C-alpha positions as CSV (number, residue, x, y, z in Angstrom):
1,X,-2.6,1.1,-150.8
2,X,-4.5,3.6,-148.6
3,X,-5.9,6.8,-150.0
4,X,-4.2,10.1,-149.5
5,X,-7.2,11.2,-147.4
6,X,-6.9,8.2,-145.1
7,X,-3.2,8.7,-144.9
8,X,-3.5,12.3,-143.9
9,X,-6.3,11.7,-141.5
10,X,-4.5,8.7,-140.0
11,X,-1.3,10.6,-139.7
12,X,-3.0,13.3,-137.7
13,X,-4.5,10.7,-135.3
14,X,-1.1,8.9,-135.1
15,X,0.7,12.0,-134.2
16,X,-1.9,12.9,-131.5
17,X,-2.6,9.4,-130.2
18,X,0.7,8.5,-128.5
19,X,0.4,11.5,-126.2
20,X,-3.2,10.7,-125.3
21,X,-2.5,7.0,-124.9
22,X,0.5,7.5,-122.7
23,X,-1.1,10.2,-120.6
24,X,-3.5,7.7,-119.0
25,X,-2.3,4.5,-117.4
26,X,-3.7,1.3,-115.9
27,X,-6.9,1.0,-114.0
28,X,-8.8,4.1,-115.1
29,X,-7.8,4.2,-118.7
30,X,-10.7,5.8,-120.7
31,X,-10.0,5.9,-124.5
32,X,-10.8,9.3,-126.0
33,X,-13.0,9.8,-129.1
34,X,-9.9,10.0,-131.3
35,X,-9.3,6.3,-130.6
36,X,-12.8,5.2,-131.4
37,X,-13.3,2.9,-134.5
38,X,-14.6,4.9,-137.4
39,X,-15.5,4.5,-141.0
40,X,-13.1,6.2,-143.4
41,X,-13.1,6.8,-147.1
42,X,-10.5,5.2,-149.4
43,X,-9.5,6.6,-152.8
44,X,-8.2,3.2,-153.9
45,X,-10.3,0.1,-154.4
46,X,-9.7,-2.7,-152.0
47,X,-11.9,-5.8,-151.9
48,X,-14.3,-5.8,-148.9
49,X,-13.4,-8.0,-146.0
50,X,-9.6,-7.6,-146.0
51,X,-7.5,-6.4,-143.1
52,X,-4.7,-3.9,-143.8
53,X,-2.4,-2.9,-140.9
54,X,-0.3,0.3,-141.3
55,X,2.4,0.3,-138.6
56,X,3.4,3.8,-139.5
57,X,0.0,5.2,-138.6
58,X,-0.8,2.7,-135.8
59,X,-3.9,1.9,-137.9
60,X,-5.8,-1.2,-138.8
61,X,-8.3,-1.0,-141.7
62,X,-11.1,-3.5,-142.3
63,X,-12.2,-2.9,-145.8
64,X,-15.9,-2.4,-146.7
65,X,-17.7,-2.0,-150.0
66,X,-17.8,1.3,-151.8
67,X,-14.2,2.5,-151.1
68,X,-14.7,2.6,-147.3
69,X,-13.1,0.9,-144.3
70,X,-13.4,0.6,-140.6
71,X,-10.3,2.2,-139.1
72,X,-9.0,1.2,-135.6
73,X,-6.1,2.7,-133.8
74,X,-3.8,0.1,-132.3
75,X,-0.3,-0.7,-130.9
76,X,2.2,-2.4,-133.2
77,X,5.5,-4.2,-132.6
78,X,8.8,-2.7,-131.8
79,X,10.5,-1.9,-135.2
80,X,12.9,-4.8,-135.3
81,X,10.1,-7.3,-134.6
82,X,7.6,-6.2,-137.3
83,X,7.0,-8.9,-140.0
84,X,5.3,-7.3,-143.1
85,X,3.6,-9.7,-145.5
86,X,0.3,-11.1,-146.6
87,X,-1.4,-13.7,-144.3
88,X,-4.8,-15.1,-143.8
89,X,-7.1,-15.5,-140.8
90,X,-7.0,-19.2,-139.7
91,X,-9.2,-18.8,-136.6
92,X,-10.3,-16.4,-133.9
93,X,-10.7,-17.0,-130.2
94,X,-12.6,-15.4,-127.3
95,X,-10.5,-14.8,-124.2
96,X,-7.7,-16.9,-125.7
97,X,-5.0,-18.8,-123.8
98,X,-1.5,-17.2,-124.2
99,X,1.9,-18.6,-124.3
100,X,5.0,-16.5,-125.1
101,X,6.9,-17.7,-128.2
102,X,10.2,-19.4,-127.7
103,X,11.8,-16.3,-129.3
104,X,10.2,-14.1,-126.7
105,X,11.5,-16.4,-123.9
106,X,15.0,-16.3,-125.4
107,X,14.9,-12.5,-125.8
108,X,13.7,-11.8,-122.2
109,X,13.7,-14.9,-120.0
110,X,13.1,-12.8,-116.8
111,X,9.8,-11.6,-118.2
112,X,8.5,-14.6,-120.1
113,X,10.1,-17.9,-118.9
114,X,7.6,-18.1,-116.0
115,X,4.8,-18.3,-118.6
116,X,6.4,-21.1,-120.7
117,X,3.4,-23.4,-119.9
118,X,1.0,-20.7,-120.8
119,X,-1.7,-18.5,-119.2
120,X,-5.4,-19.1,-119.3
121,X,-7.6,-16.5,-121.0
122,X,-9.1,-13.7,-118.9
123,X,-8.7,-10.0,-118.1
124,X,-5.0,-10.4,-117.0
125,X,-4.0,-12.2,-120.1
126,X,-1.9,-10.2,-122.6
127,X,-4.0,-11.3,-125.5
128,X,-7.1,-9.6,-124.0
129,X,-10.7,-10.3,-125.0
130,X,-10.2,-11.7,-128.5
131,X,-7.4,-12.9,-130.8
132,X,-7.1,-13.3,-134.6
133,X,-4.5,-15.9,-135.6
134,X,-2.5,-15.2,-138.7
135,X,-1.2,-18.0,-140.9
136,X,1.0,-18.1,-144.0
137,X,-0.6,-21.0,-145.9
138,X,-0.7,-23.9,-143.4
139,X,2.1,-22.4,-141.2
140,X,1.2,-20.5,-137.9
141,X,3.2,-17.3,-138.0
142,X,2.6,-16.7,-134.2
143,X,1.5,-13.2,-135.3
144,X,-1.8,-12.1,-133.8
145,X,-4.2,-9.2,-133.9
146,X,-5.5,-9.2,-130.3
147,X,-6.9,-7.2,-127.4
148,X,-4.7,-6.1,-124.5
149,X,-4.7,-5.8,-120.8
150,X,-2.6,-2.6,-121.4
151,X,-4.9,-0.4,-123.4
152,X,-2.8,2.7,-122.7
153,X,-0.2,1.3,-125.1
154,X,-2.4,1.8,-128.1
155,X,-0.7,4.3,-130.5
156,X,2.8,3.0,-129.7
157,X,5.3,0.6,-131.1
158,X,5.6,-1.6,-128.0
159,X,4.6,-5.2,-128.7
160,X,6.6,-8.4,-129.5
161,X,5.3,-8.7,-133.1
162,X,1.6,-8.6,-132.8
163,X,-1.0,-5.8,-133.4
164,X,-2.9,-5.1,-130.1
165,X,-6.1,-3.2,-129.7
166,X,-8.4,-2.0,-127.0
167,X,-10.6,-4.9,-125.9
168,X,-13.9,-3.3,-126.9
169,X,-12.4,-2.5,-130.4
170,X,-11.0,-6.0,-131.0
171,X,-14.5,-7.4,-130.1
172,X,-16.0,-5.0,-132.6
173,X,-13.4,-6.1,-135.3
174,X,-13.8,-9.9,-134.7
175,X,-17.6,-9.6,-135.1
176,X,-16.9,-8.4,-138.6
177,X,-14.1,-10.6,-139.8
178,X,-14.4,-13.9,-141.7
179,X,-12.2,-16.9,-141.3
180,X,-9.9,-17.0,-144.3
181,X,-9.8,-13.2,-144.7
182,X,-6.7,-11.8,-146.3
183,X,-4.5,-9.8,-143.9
184,X,-1.8,-7.4,-145.1
185,X,0.8,-6.2,-142.7
186,X,2.3,-3.2,-144.6
187,X,6.0,-2.3,-144.3
188,X,7.4,0.4,-142.1
189,X,8.6,3.6,-143.8
190,X,12.3,3.5,-144.5
191,X,12.4,-0.3,-144.6
192,X,13.9,-0.7,-141.2
193,X,12.8,-4.4,-140.9
194,X,14.7,-6.9,-138.9
């Protein structure tokens, strides 16, 4: 899937990122240059305009022509909640409204039941500045690639199934993604899926 060079470079960032991301918390979080979106080379051809998410490296790749891709560092779901597969972008939203899924409410009613009716978009919303909605054919998967109001979690496995990004980075990504784009959520190493 990804080139050996992208893998090795991504592995180095993934190993360093959790320490950097967790070292800075809430209000004054300033992402370091190691978290910045960057163009990387791929050894394997992938059609331009696809999104590939590698949960092992905390990396999202938006493929470009000529064996290149934008690489973004992000947070992924807790291991048991990761849903690998091939999806497509149905739509994207700016400052999206959020409602926890029924499964999230069942898993942790103390944290999520109070939001059963939803939360309007804005800086306190868990989906952050933008959201990309992933569908499997006509079915909403409830999986999202979105911003976050907790940017210090980037580089961790901490979400409830989605891929979350620093708000400025998801804005950068959404400006480059087309509706209908193919999205591949790659498996975790070792196959420890739910």
